[in-house]
N, C-alpha and C positions, 0 to 999 in steps of 0.2 A: 536396477542393473541394466546397462545399455546393451543393445543387441549388436552383433558384429556380422557384417557382410563382406564377402570377397567378390569383387566384380572384375572380370577380365575384359580387355578391350574397352576400358572405362573412359577413354579420352575423347571418343567421338560416337556419333550415331546412337544405336540402341544402348550400348554400354554406358555412354555418358548420361542418357536419359534415365537409365536405372540408377546410376550413382546419384544424380540430382534428386530423384524421387526418394530414394532410400535415406539419403542425408536429411531431406526435409522431413521424413518420417521419424527421425531421431536415431537412425542407425549410425554407428561408427563404421568406417570402411577401410578395407585394404583394397586400394585401387591399382589395378595392374594395366600397364600400357607401355608402348615403346617410346613415346614422346614425352621426355621429361618436362618440357616447358608446359605442355598441356596438362600433365599431372599436377604441376604446381598451380596452374590456373584453377583446377578442380578444388584443390586444397583451399585456395584463397576465396573461392566462391562460397564455402561453407564453414565459416569460423566457429560455429556453435557445436560442431561435432568433431570428433577425432578422425582424420583421414590420413592413413599411412600410405604414401605413394611408393609403388614398387615398380621400378623400371625393368622390364624383362621382355624378351622376344620369345613368344611361345611357338614360333616356327622352328626353334632350335632345341636340341636336347638339353643344352645348358640352361636355357630359359625355363623349360618345363621343370627341370630339377630344382631350380631356384624357387619357383612359385610353389611347387608341391611340398618342398621342405617347410616353407612358411605356413602353408595351409594345414599341414599335419600337426603343427605345434601351436595352433591358435584355436580358441573355442568358437569356431565358425557357426553361426546360426543360419546363414543363407549364402549359398554359393551360386553365383551367376556365371556360367560358362558361356560367355558371349563372344570372345575374340574370334575373328574370322578373316579369311582371305577368299577371293573368288577364283581367279585364274580360269575363266571360262574358255576352254579350248578343247578340240577333239584330243583324245588320248595320244594319237599318233603325233600330234604337234605340240603336246605339253612337255616342256622341258622337265627333266628329272628333278631339278631343284624345286620347281614350282609344284610338281606333284607331291613331293615330300613336305612342302610347306602346308598344303591343304590337309594332308593326312596328319601331320604333327599337331596343327592348330585345332582342327575340328574333331579328330578321333583320339589321338594319343594324349594331348593336353587335357581334353575334357574328361577322358577316362581316368587319367592319373589324379587329376584334381578331385574328382568325385571320390575316388578311392582314398585320397588323403584325408578327406573330411568326414566320410561316412562313419568310420569307427567311433569317433568322438560324438557324433550326433546320436548314434545308437546308444552309447553309454549315457548320454544326458537325456535321452528319451524324446528328443525333438530336433527338428532341423529341416531345411528345404534345399533342394538342388534344382536349379533351373538350367536346362540345356537349350540354348538358343540355336535352332536349326532354321528351317524354312519350308515353304510349301513344295519346293523342288524335291523334297523327300518322297512325294507321291508321284513324281513324274517318270518313274521307271518304265511304265508301259507306253509312254508317248511314242508316236511313229517318227520315222526319220525326218519328216517335214518340220518337226518342232525344233526351233532354234533358241538360243545357241547350243552348240554341242558342249557337254559338261559332264562327262561320265564320272570322273573322279569326284568333282564337287557334289554332284547329285548323290552319288553313292555314299559320300561321307555324311550327308544330311540324313539319308535313310538309315545309316548306322545310329545316328543320334536318336532318331525316333524309336527304333527297336530297343536300343540300350536303355532309354528312359522308361519305356513301358515295362521292360523286364526287370529293371532295377527297382522300380516302384512296387512291383509285385513281390520281389524278394524282401522288401522292407515292410510289408504289411504287418501291422501290429506293433511296430517299433516306435511310432511317433515321427518317423522321418518320411518326407514326401519328395517325389521327383516329378518334375514337369518338363515335357518337351514343348517348347514355345516355337510355333511355326508361322512366322509372318510371311506375307507375300512381298511385293516390291515396296520398299520403304525409302522415304526421302532422307538419305544419308550420303556420306562420301563413298560408300561401299562400291558402287558401280563406277563412279567417276575415276576412282583409282585404277580401274581396269580399262580406262579409255572409252567407257560406254556412256552415251548421252541419253538419259531417260527423262529429260526435262519435260517432254511432251506427254509422258505417260502419267496418268493419275497414280499417286503414291500415298501410302499411309504415313503419318508422322511417327517418329520414334517414340514420342510421348504416348501416343495412343497404343502402341505395341506394349509398352510397360503397363499401362492401365489394364489392358486385356490380360496380361500375365497375372497381375495381382488379383484381379477379379476372378480369373480362372481358378486360382488357388482357393479362393473363398467358395467357389462353386464345386470344388472337389474334382476338378478336371486333371487328368494326367496329360492329355494332349490339348493344347490351347492353340487354336488357329484364329487369330484376331480378325481376319477379313472374311471368314466363312459365316454367312448369316444363318444357314440351315445346318445346325449341328448334327442332324440325322445323317447327313452325307458322310461325316466322319465315322459315325457308328456303323454305317453300311460297309465302309472300308474295313473296319476292324472285325465286323461280323463275318465278312467274306474271307479275311485272313484266317480266322479261327476255323471256319468251315473247311478251307483247303487243308489246313494243318491237321484237322481231325478226320479228313476224308481219305487219309492214306491207309494202306494195308500192306502186309508182307507179300501179297500176290501181285504179279506183274499186271499192270493195267491192260485191258483188252486192246487198246489202240496200239500197243507196242508188240503185240503178238503177231507173228507172221501168218 
């Protein structure tokens, strides 16, 4: 019996690399993207598997509804929440429609699609959800000198990280796994669409990001950071998070007392 994956943002960058790898591994696909011509190209590139192209814009409520309805009614084995927009600007300069796009794509769509598939996965006793964020999820403590300004985008990726960790814990013992995939700068169209020239900066390939994700699942990782050589750095972050969470009390901390 063939396995079925749903990949969003499947027409370029990391999403296309996921679609190509999964198709090569024998998965049938539901490939979501805004560009119908690129979806058709993906279908033509993999004649040996069934690829269902689904043209939808996940920055809109209608697009999210459309894809969530499909996801809820298909036996999805693997969901890759990859679709993304950047819109790197300070909040005061960020147009309302662009802020809404970031929130819709990276938070609302990812959450609703995970919700759409997770019930069926639990019933079947297996399944995987991969939420593609980025290392910017860790950048909250960065000083004002760090550029570019991107509070909404960084906040959305931080949500994906916490959401993935908490959902994975909720699903312990069900056979369903969740991974937060956090690449750094990747050689895709992602930044050029925002008018950013990163050609002089060393960048990881999208194919390597996918390799890290799939290997990270084999290693039992909930958080996979493809470019972090020393995995203990991640464990230090998570240990500190839990220490702060566990260090609270109902008493007002001394530093706040007059």
